[in-house]
C-alpha positions as CSV (number, residue, x, y, z in Angstrom):
1,X,-50.4,-16.1,-53.0
2,X,-52.3,-12.9,-53.8
3,X,-49.9,-9.6,-53.7
4,X,-51.7,-6.2,-54.2
5,X,-49.8,-3.3,-55.1
6,X,-50.8,0.2,-54.2
7,X,-49.0,3.6,-55.1
8,X,-48.8,7.0,-55.4
9,X,-51.2,7.9,-52.2
10,X,-49.8,11.5,-51.9
11,X,-51.5,12.0,-48.4
12,X,-51.2,15.1,-46.3
13,X,-51.0,15.6,-42.4
14,X,-54.6,17.2,-42.9
15,X,-56.9,14.2,-43.8
16,X,-59.2,17.0,-45.4
17,X,-56.5,18.2,-47.8
18,X,-57.4,18.2,-51.4
19,X,-55.7,17.5,-54.7
20,X,-56.3,18.2,-58.1
21,X,-59.4,15.8,-58.6
22,X,-60.4,14.7,-54.8
23,X,-59.5,14.4,-51.6
24,X,-56.2,12.0,-51.2
25,X,-57.1,10.6,-47.8
26,X,-60.8,9.6,-48.6
27,X,-59.6,8.0,-51.9
28,X,-57.0,5.9,-49.9
29,X,-59.5,4.7,-47.6
30,X,-62.1,3.7,-50.2
31,X,-58.9,1.8,-52.1
32,X,-58.0,0.1,-48.6
33,X,-61.6,-1.1,-48.5
34,X,-61.8,-2.6,-51.9
35,X,-58.4,-4.1,-51.5
36,X,-59.4,-6.0,-48.0
37,X,-62.4,-7.5,-50.2
38,X,-59.7,-9.0,-52.4
39,X,-58.5,-11.1,-49.5
40,X,-54.8,-10.2,-50.3
41,X,-52.0,-12.5,-48.4
42,X,-49.7,-9.1,-48.9
43,X,-49.8,-5.6,-49.7
44,X,-46.9,-3.6,-51.1
45,X,-46.9,0.3,-51.7
46,X,-44.4,1.5,-54.2
47,X,-43.9,4.9,-53.1
48,X,-45.0,8.4,-53.1
49,X,-47.0,7.7,-49.8
50,X,-46.8,11.3,-48.7
51,X,-47.3,14.6,-50.6
52,X,-46.1,16.9,-47.4
53,X,-43.4,14.4,-46.0
54,X,-44.7,14.8,-42.6
55,X,-44.8,12.1,-39.7
56,X,-48.7,12.6,-39.5
57,X,-49.0,11.6,-43.2
58,X,-47.3,8.4,-42.8
59,X,-49.2,8.0,-39.5
60,X,-52.5,8.2,-41.4
61,X,-51.2,5.5,-44.0
62,X,-50.0,3.2,-41.4
63,X,-53.3,3.4,-39.5
64,X,-55.4,2.5,-42.7
65,X,-53.2,-0.1,-43.9
66,X,-53.2,-1.7,-40.6
67,X,-57.0,-2.5,-41.2
68,X,-56.0,-5.1,-43.8
69,X,-55.1,-8.1,-41.7
70,X,-51.9,-9.1,-43.9
71,X,-48.5,-8.3,-43.8
72,X,-47.7,-5.1,-45.8
73,X,-44.4,-3.3,-46.8
74,X,-43.6,0.1,-48.5
75,X,-40.7,1.4,-50.3
76,X,-40.2,5.5,-50.8
77,X,-40.7,7.6,-53.8
78,X,-39.5,11.1,-55.0
79,X,-42.2,12.8,-52.7
80,X,-41.4,10.6,-49.7
81,X,-39.1,11.5,-46.7
82,X,-37.3,8.3,-46.0
83,X,-36.3,9.2,-42.3
84,X,-39.9,9.8,-41.2
85,X,-41.2,7.0,-43.4
86,X,-38.8,4.4,-41.9
87,X,-39.5,5.6,-38.2
88,X,-43.1,5.0,-38.8
89,X,-42.4,1.4,-40.2
90,X,-39.1,-0.1,-41.1
91,X,-38.0,-0.8,-44.8
92,X,-37.5,-4.2,-46.0
93,X,-34.9,-5.1,-48.9
94,X,-36.3,-8.5,-49.4
95,X,-39.7,-10.3,-49.0
96,X,-40.0,-14.2,-49.1
97,X,-43.0,-15.1,-51.1
98,X,-42.2,-18.9,-50.5
99,X,-41.1,-20.3,-54.1
100,X,-40.3,-16.7,-55.0
101,X,-38.8,-13.5,-53.6
102,X,-39.6,-9.6,-54.0
103,X,-36.9,-7.3,-54.0
104,X,-37.6,-3.9,-53.0
105,X,-35.5,-1.0,-54.5
106,X,-35.0,2.5,-53.6
107,X,-34.7,4.7,-56.7
108,X,-35.1,8.0,-54.7
109,X,-32.6,10.7,-55.5
110,X,-32.8,13.6,-52.7
111,X,-34.2,16.4,-54.0
112,X,-35.1,15.3,-57.3
113,X,-38.4,14.0,-59.2
114,X,-36.4,11.7,-61.2
115,X,-35.1,8.5,-60.1
116,X,-31.8,6.7,-60.2
117,X,-30.1,3.5,-58.5
118,X,-26.6,4.5,-58.8
119,X,-23.6,2.2,-58.8
120,X,-23.4,1.2,-55.2
121,X,-27.3,0.1,-55.3
122,X,-26.7,-1.5,-58.7
123,X,-23.9,-3.7,-57.5
124,X,-25.9,-4.7,-54.5
125,X,-28.7,-5.7,-56.9
126,X,-26.4,-8.1,-58.8
127,X,-25.2,-9.6,-55.4
128,X,-28.6,-10.2,-54.4
129,X,-29.8,-11.7,-57.8
130,X,-26.5,-14.2,-57.7
131,X,-27.4,-15.4,-54.3
132,X,-30.6,-16.8,-54.7
133,X,-31.8,-18.6,-58.0
134,X,-35.7,-18.5,-56.9
135,X,-38.0,-16.6,-59.4
136,X,-37.9,-13.2,-58.4
137,X,-39.9,-9.9,-58.6
138,X,-38.4,-6.4,-58.6
139,X,-40.3,-3.6,-57.2
140,X,-39.5,0.1,-57.3
141,X,-40.9,3.8,-57.7
142,X,-39.6,4.9,-61.0
143,X,-40.4,2.9,-64.0
144,X,-37.2,1.7,-65.6
145,X,-38.7,2.0,-69.2
146,X,-40.4,4.8,-71.1
147,X,-44.0,4.9,-70.9
148,X,-45.3,7.1,-73.9
149,X,-45.7,10.4,-72.2
150,X,-42.8,12.8,-72.9
151,X,-43.0,14.4,-69.7
152,X,-43.4,11.5,-67.5
153,X,-40.5,9.8,-69.3
154,X,-38.1,12.6,-68.4
155,X,-39.0,11.9,-64.9
156,X,-38.2,8.1,-64.8
157,X,-35.2,6.0,-64.0
158,X,-32.0,8.0,-65.3
159,X,-29.8,4.9,-65.3
160,X,-32.3,2.5,-66.6
161,X,-30.1,0.8,-69.2
162,X,-27.4,0.1,-66.4
163,X,-30.3,-1.4,-64.2
164,X,-31.3,-4.0,-67.6
165,X,-27.5,-4.8,-67.9
166,X,-27.6,-6.2,-64.3
167,X,-30.7,-8.1,-65.2
168,X,-29.3,-9.3,-68.4
169,X,-27.7,-12.4,-67.1
170,X,-30.3,-13.5,-64.8
171,X,-32.9,-15.9,-66.2
172,X,-35.6,-15.9,-63.6
173,X,-37.1,-12.3,-63.5
174,X,-40.5,-12.7,-63.7
175,X,-41.8,-9.1,-63.3
176,X,-41.0,-5.6,-62.4
177,X,-43.5,-3.4,-60.4
178,X,-43.2,0.3,-60.4
179,X,-45.2,3.3,-59.5
180,X,-44.7,7.0,-60.2
181,X,-46.8,7.3,-63.3
182,X,-50.1,7.3,-61.9
183,X,-51.6,5.1,-64.4
184,X,-52.3,1.2,-65.2
185,X,-49.4,0.2,-67.8
186,X,-47.6,-2.6,-69.1
187,X,-44.8,-3.5,-71.0
188,X,-42.6,-6.5,-71.8
189,X,-38.8,-5.7,-72.4
190,X,-36.7,-7.9,-74.4
191,X,-33.6,-9.1,-72.7
192,X,-31.0,-11.8,-73.3
193,X,-32.3,-14.2,-71.0
194,X,-36.0,-13.6,-72.1
195,X,-38.8,-11.1,-71.9
196,X,-39.2,-9.2,-68.6
197,X,-42.9,-7.7,-67.9
198,X,-43.1,-4.3,-66.4
199,X,-46.0,-3.2,-64.5
200,X,-47.5,-0.1,-63.3
201,X,-50.5,0.6,-61.4
202,X,-53.1,3.4,-60.8
203,X,-52.6,5.9,-58.1
204,X,-54.9,5.8,-55.1
205,X,-55.0,9.7,-55.6
206,X,-55.1,11.6,-58.9
207,X,-54.4,9.7,-62.3
208,X,-52.2,11.0,-65.0
209,X,-53.4,11.0,-68.4
210,X,-51.8,8.3,-70.7
211,X,-49.8,9.5,-73.9
212,X,-49.9,13.4,-72.7
213,X,-46.9,15.1,-74.1
214,X,-47.2,17.8,-71.2
215,X,-48.4,17.4,-67.4
216,X,-52.1,16.4,-67.5
217,X,-54.5,14.9,-65.2
218,X,-56.9,12.1,-66.5
219,X,-60.1,13.5,-64.6
220,X,-62.2,10.5,-65.8
221,X,-59.9,7.9,-64.6
222,X,-60.8,6.3,-61.1
223,X,-58.4,5.5,-58.3
224,X,-57.0,1.7,-58.3
225,X,-54.7,-1.0,-57.5
226,X,-52.9,-3.8,-59.2
227,X,-53.6,-7.5,-58.0
228,X,-51.0,-10.2,-58.5
229,X,-52.0,-13.7,-58.5
230,X,-48.7,-15.9,-57.8
231,X,-49.0,-19.5,-58.6
232,X,-47.2,-21.5,-61.4
233,X,-47.0,-18.3,-63.3
234,X,-47.7,-14.5,-62.5
235,X,-51.2,-13.4,-63.5
236,X,-52.2,-9.8,-62.9
237,X,-55.0,-7.2,-63.3
238,X,-56.3,-3.9,-62.3
239,X,-59.0,-2.8,-60.0
240,X,-60.6,0.5,-60.1
241,X,-62.5,2.0,-57.1
242,X,-65.3,4.3,-57.3
243,X,-65.5,6.9,-54.7
């Protein structure tokens, strides 16, 4: 099975609206075309689909994603309006991947840029992990670890350590997928049950400069997406798209 992750599209109601380095809708369309050529079995969008939180921005995303001809799913980011988003396409808490499963978490904190799961969602996650012993991938918007940029790390998952405590007793966590940081990233978190890889993917819109102390856009980096090939093991790589 081939799963492709997109993230941080930052679409506006106006398809011609500009970002710092381009036109998000035009970039999104180009990325979707490249994704389609990779023949995905499933596509996941890990949040910040919209910049202006409008129904029209989500309708634009839905229209373009519908071109793929495969199932696709999304979860909200800090820039999203979940009500508008869910009216366009309902959220899923879990996706069956056959011998595996994918759990989709909502880390959004209303009115805030940082994320958190909170006690209720952490308890729910623990229950979902306990009820099924298949290998599991977990997707969320905010990264549950530091990524080496001080300003980005201040806006990550506020209760990350509580999240890792929930995962500490589960042996079959194969990967964490996240967005939010607008850059390709991977790291392995050591847990009592083994190392868990954490992956982020490029934005379909502007890219952030890795390692920056304060906000900085990477004008040289291209939009892109992350490919996961799921067979006996999880293999992944990043693709960039020339606009």
